[in-house]
DSSP file (Angstrom, degrees, kcal/mol; ACC not computed):
  #  RESIDUE AA STRUCTURE BP1 BP2  ACC     N-H-->O    O-->H-N    N-H-->O    O-->H-N    TCO  KAPPA ALPHA  PHI   PSI    X-CA   Y-CA   Z-CA
    1    1 A M              0   0    0      0, 0.0     2,-0.3     0, 0.0    61,-0.0   0.000 360.0 360.0 360.0 132.8  147.9  196.8   95.8
    2    2 A I        -     0   0    0     56,-0.2     2,-0.3    57,-0.1    60,-0.1  -0.592 360.0-169.9 -82.1 141.1  149.5  199.2   93.4
    3    3 A T    >   -     0   0    0     -2,-0.3     3,-1.5    59,-0.0    37,-0.2  -0.829  38.4-107.3-122.9 168.0  152.6  201.2   94.6
    4    4 A K  T 3  S+     0   0    0     -2,-0.3    37,-2.4     1,-0.3    38,-0.3   0.686 115.9  63.7 -67.0 -16.7  154.4  204.1   92.9
    5    5 A D  T 3  S+     0   0    0     35,-0.2    -1,-0.3    34,-0.1     2,-0.1   0.474  74.0 113.9 -88.5  -3.0  157.2  201.8   92.1
    6    6 A I  S <  S-     0   0    0     -3,-1.5    34,-2.3    33,-0.1    35,-0.2  -0.438  71.1-118.2 -68.0 140.3  155.2  199.5   89.7
    7    7 A T  B  >  -A   39   0A   0     32,-0.3     4,-2.7     1,-0.1    32,-0.3  -0.493  15.5-123.7 -75.6 151.2  156.3  199.7   86.1
    8    8 A I  H  > S+     0   0    0     30,-2.7     4,-2.7     1,-0.2     5,-0.3   0.898 113.0  55.9 -59.5 -40.1  153.7  201.0   83.6
    9    9 A E  H  > S+     0   0    0     29,-0.4     4,-2.1    27,-0.3    -1,-0.2   0.927 110.4  43.3 -59.2 -46.5  154.2  197.7   81.7
   10   10 A E  H  > S+     0   0    0      2,-0.2     4,-2.9     1,-0.2     5,-0.3   0.907 112.7  53.4 -66.5 -41.6  153.3  195.6   84.7
   11   11 A L  H  X S+     0   0    0     -4,-2.7     4,-3.0     1,-0.2     7,-0.2   0.935 112.7  42.8 -58.6 -48.3  150.4  197.9   85.7
   12   12 A I  H  < S+     0   0    0     -4,-2.7    -1,-0.2     2,-0.2    -2,-0.2   0.867 114.3  51.6 -68.4 -36.1  148.8  197.7   82.3
   13   13 A S  H  < S+     0   0    0     -4,-2.1    -2,-0.2    -5,-0.3    -1,-0.2   0.928 119.7  34.2 -65.3 -44.9  149.4  193.9   82.1
   14   14 A R  H  < S+     0   0    0     -4,-2.9    -2,-0.2     1,-0.2    -3,-0.2   0.840 135.4  23.2 -79.5 -34.6  147.8  193.2   85.5
   15   15 A Y    ><  +     0   0    0     -4,-3.0     3,-2.6    -5,-0.3     4,-0.3  -0.644  62.5 172.5-134.8  75.0  145.1  195.9   85.3
   16   16 A P  T >  S+     0   0    0      0, 0.0     3,-1.5     0, 0.0     4,-0.3   0.789  78.7  66.6 -57.6 -26.7  144.4  196.9   81.7
   17   17 A E  T >> S+     0   0    0      1,-0.3     4,-0.9     2,-0.2     3,-0.6   0.658  82.1  77.6 -68.2 -14.1  141.5  199.0   82.9
   18   18 A S  H <> S+     0   0    0     -3,-2.6     4,-2.7    -7,-0.2    -1,-0.3   0.703  75.5  76.6 -69.3 -18.2  144.0  201.3   84.6
   19   19 A V  H <> S+     0   0    0     -3,-1.5     4,-2.5    -4,-0.3    -1,-0.2   0.934  94.5  48.8 -56.4 -47.0  144.8  202.9   81.2
   20   20 A R  H <> S+     0   0    0     -3,-0.6     4,-2.0    -4,-0.3    -1,-0.2   0.921 111.1  49.6 -60.0 -46.0  141.5  204.8   81.3
   21   21 A F  H  X S+     0   0    0     -4,-0.9     4,-1.1     1,-0.2    -1,-0.2   0.937 112.2  47.2 -59.2 -48.9  142.2  206.1   84.8
   22   22 A L  H  <>S+     0   0    0     -4,-2.7     5,-2.8     1,-0.2     3,-0.4   0.894 110.0  52.5 -64.1 -40.4  145.7  207.2   84.0
   23   23 A L  H ><5S+     0   0    0     -4,-2.5     3,-1.5     1,-0.2    -1,-0.2   0.889 106.0  54.5 -62.5 -38.1  144.6  209.0   80.8
   24   24 A Q  H 3<5S+     0   0    0     -4,-2.0    -1,-0.2     1,-0.3    -2,-0.2   0.780 107.9  51.0 -64.1 -25.9  142.0  210.9   82.9
   25   25 A K  T 3<5S-     0   0    0     -4,-1.1    -1,-0.3    -3,-0.4    -2,-0.2   0.353 123.7-105.6 -92.7   4.3  144.8  212.0   85.1
   26   26 A G  T < 5S+     0   0    0     -3,-1.5     2,-0.7     1,-0.2    -3,-0.2   0.635  79.1 130.7  84.1  14.3  146.9  213.2   82.2
   27   27 A I      < -     0   0    0     -5,-2.8     2,-0.5    -6,-0.2    -1,-0.2  -0.890  48.8-148.6-106.7 110.8  149.4  210.4   82.2
   28   28 A R        +     0   0    0     -2,-0.7     3,-0.1     1,-0.2    -9,-0.0  -0.659  22.0 172.2 -76.2 122.3  149.9  208.8   78.9
   29   29 A C        +     0   0    0     -2,-0.5     7,-2.2   -10,-0.1     2,-0.4   0.412  58.1  59.7-113.8  -0.6  150.7  205.1   79.5
   30   30 A L  E     -B   35   0B   0      5,-0.3     2,-0.4   -11,-0.1    -1,-0.1  -0.991  54.1-175.2-129.7 138.5  150.7  203.8   76.0
   31   31 A E  E >  S-B   34   0B   0      3,-3.3     3,-1.8    -2,-0.4    -3,-0.0  -0.970  81.1 -16.9-131.7 117.6  152.8  204.9   73.0
   32   32 A C  T 3  S-     0   0    0     -2,-0.4    -1,-0.1     1,-0.3    -2,-0.0   0.854 128.6 -54.5  56.2  36.4  152.0  203.3   69.7
   33   33 A G  T 3  S+     0   0    0      1,-0.3    -1,-0.3     0, 0.0    -3,-0.0   0.428 119.4 106.7  81.4  -1.8  150.0  200.6   71.5
   34   34 A E  E <  S-B   31   0B   0     -3,-1.8    -3,-3.3     1,-0.1    -1,-0.3  -0.854  79.4 -98.3-110.3 146.3  152.9  199.6   73.7
   35   35 A P  E     -B   30   0B   0      0, 0.0    -5,-0.3     0, 0.0   -26,-0.1  -0.297  42.6-109.9 -59.3 142.9  153.2  200.5   77.4
   36   36 A A        -     0   0    0     -7,-2.2   -27,-0.3     1,-0.1   -28,-0.1  -0.334  37.7-107.0 -66.9 156.3  155.3  203.5   78.3
   37   37 A W  S    S+     0   0    0    -29,-0.1    -1,-0.1   -30,-0.1     2,-0.1  -0.421  73.7  33.3 -82.9 161.0  158.7  202.8   80.0
   38   38 A G  S    S-     0   0    0     -2,-0.1   -30,-2.7     4,-0.1   -29,-0.4  -0.236  89.2 -51.5  93.1-177.8  159.4  203.5   83.6
   39   39 A T  B  >  -A    7   0A   0    -32,-0.3     4,-2.3   -31,-0.1   -32,-0.3  -0.403  48.3-106.3 -91.6 168.9  157.5  203.4   86.8
   40   40 A L  H  > S+     0   0    0    -34,-2.3     4,-2.3   -36,-0.3     5,-0.2   0.915 122.4  51.3 -58.8 -43.6  154.2  205.0   87.7
   41   41 A E  H  > S+     0   0    0    -37,-2.4     4,-2.7   -35,-0.2     5,-0.2   0.930 108.9  49.6 -61.4 -46.5  156.1  207.6   89.8
   42   42 A E  H  > S+     0   0    0    -38,-0.3     4,-1.8     1,-0.2    -1,-0.2   0.913 113.0  46.5 -60.9 -43.3  158.5  208.4   87.0
   43   43 A N  H  X S+     0   0    0     -4,-2.3     4,-0.7     2,-0.2    -1,-0.2   0.875 112.4  50.1 -68.7 -36.8  155.7  209.0   84.5
   44   44 A A  H ><>S+     0   0    0     -4,-2.3     5,-2.2    -5,-0.2     3,-0.9   0.912 108.5  52.6 -66.7 -42.1  153.7  211.1   87.0
   45   45 A R  H ><5S+     0   0    0     -4,-2.7     3,-1.9     1,-0.3    -2,-0.2   0.875 102.8  58.8 -60.7 -37.4  156.8  213.2   87.7
   46   46 A E  H 3<5S+     0   0    0     -4,-1.8    -1,-0.3     1,-0.3    -2,-0.2   0.777 105.1  51.3 -61.8 -25.3  157.2  213.8   84.0
   47   47 A K  T <<5S-     0   0    0     -3,-0.9    -1,-0.3    -4,-0.7    -2,-0.2   0.283 129.1 -96.8 -95.6   9.2  153.7  215.3   84.0
   48   48 A G  T < 5S+     0   0    0     -3,-1.9     2,-0.2     1,-0.3    -3,-0.2   0.552  70.6 151.5  93.1   7.7  154.5  217.6   86.9
   49   49 A Y      < -     0   0    0     -5,-2.2    -1,-0.3    -6,-0.1     2,-0.1  -0.539  31.5-150.3 -72.6 135.0  153.2  215.6   89.9
   50   50 A D     >  -     0   0    0     -2,-0.2     4,-2.4     1,-0.0     5,-0.2  -0.398  37.0 -86.7 -93.2-179.1  155.0  216.2   93.1
   51   51 A A  H  > S+     0   0    0      1,-0.2     4,-2.2     2,-0.2     5,-0.2   0.893 128.3  47.8 -57.8 -44.0  155.4  213.6   95.9
   52   52 A A  H  > S+     0   0    0      1,-0.2     4,-2.2     2,-0.2    -1,-0.2   0.905 112.2  49.3 -65.2 -41.0  152.1  214.4   97.6
   53   53 A A  H  > S+     0   0    0      2,-0.2     4,-2.6     1,-0.2    -1,-0.2   0.859 109.8  52.2 -66.9 -34.7  150.2  214.3   94.3
   54   54 A I  H  X S+     0   0    0     -4,-2.4     4,-2.6     2,-0.2    -2,-0.2   0.917 108.8  49.6 -67.4 -42.8  151.9  211.0   93.4
   55   55 A E  H  X S+     0   0    0     -4,-2.2     4,-2.3     1,-0.2    -2,-0.2   0.910 112.7  47.8 -60.8 -41.5  150.8  209.5   96.8
   56   56 A R  H  X S+     0   0    0     -4,-2.2     4,-2.9     2,-0.2     5,-0.2   0.912 110.6  52.0 -65.2 -42.6  147.2  210.8   96.1
   57   57 A L  H  X S+     0   0    0     -4,-2.6     4,-2.5     2,-0.2    -2,-0.2   0.923 110.9  47.0 -58.4 -46.6  147.3  209.3   92.6
   58   58 A V  H  X S+     0   0    0     -4,-2.6     4,-2.4     2,-0.2    -1,-0.2   0.921 113.4  48.5 -63.2 -44.7  148.4  205.9   93.9
   59   59 A R  H  X S+     0   0    0     -4,-2.3     4,-2.4     1,-0.2    -2,-0.2   0.936 113.7  46.4 -61.0 -47.0  145.7  206.0   96.6
   60   60 A E  H  X S+     0   0    0     -4,-2.9     4,-2.7     1,-0.2    -2,-0.2   0.876 111.1  52.5 -65.3 -37.3  143.0  207.0   94.1
   61   61 A L  H  X S+     0   0    0     -4,-2.5     4,-2.7    -5,-0.2    -1,-0.2   0.928 110.4  47.5 -64.3 -44.6  144.1  204.4   91.6
   62   62 A N  H  X S+     0   0    0     -4,-2.4     4,-2.4     2,-0.2    -2,-0.2   0.911 113.7  47.8 -62.3 -42.2  143.9  201.6   94.3
   63   63 A E  H  X S+     0   0    0     -4,-2.4     4,-2.3     2,-0.2    -2,-0.2   0.911 112.2  50.0 -63.8 -42.0  140.5  202.9   95.3
   64   64 A W  H  X S+     0   0    0     -4,-2.7     4,-1.5     2,-0.2    -2,-0.2   0.917 112.2  46.7 -63.2 -44.8  139.3  203.0   91.7
   65   65 A L  H  X S+     0   0    0     -4,-2.7     4,-0.9     1,-0.2    -1,-0.2   0.890 111.0  52.4 -65.9 -39.2  140.6  199.4   91.0
   66   66 A D  H >< S+     0   0    0     -4,-2.4     3,-0.7     1,-0.2    -2,-0.2   0.906 108.3  51.0 -61.5 -41.3  138.9  198.2   94.2
   67   67 A A  H 3< S+     0   0    0     -4,-2.3    -1,-0.2     1,-0.2    -2,-0.2   0.821 104.9  56.9 -66.4 -30.6  135.6  199.7   93.2
   68   68 A K  H 3<        0   0    0     -4,-1.5    -1,-0.2    -5,-0.2    -2,-0.2   0.730 360.0 360.0 -71.9 -21.5  135.9  198.0   89.8
   69   69 A G    <<        0   0    0     -4,-0.9    -3,-0.1    -3,-0.7    -2,-0.1   0.450 360.0 360.0  80.1 360.0  136.2  194.7   91.6
């Protein structure tokens, strides 16, 4: 299960398919082919997400990954 505290590097390493999801949500998770630094929460906050939106993002990401199997 993904949490807001997961680093982008770990997220991409464990779930490479999450790159597409994050890009659709406006969160760039790769820079020059390398994972962005920081946590999912930190990167979402940089894009203007508030606490409620981050919780929704995490929930939707987990649901999306579950559906991917």
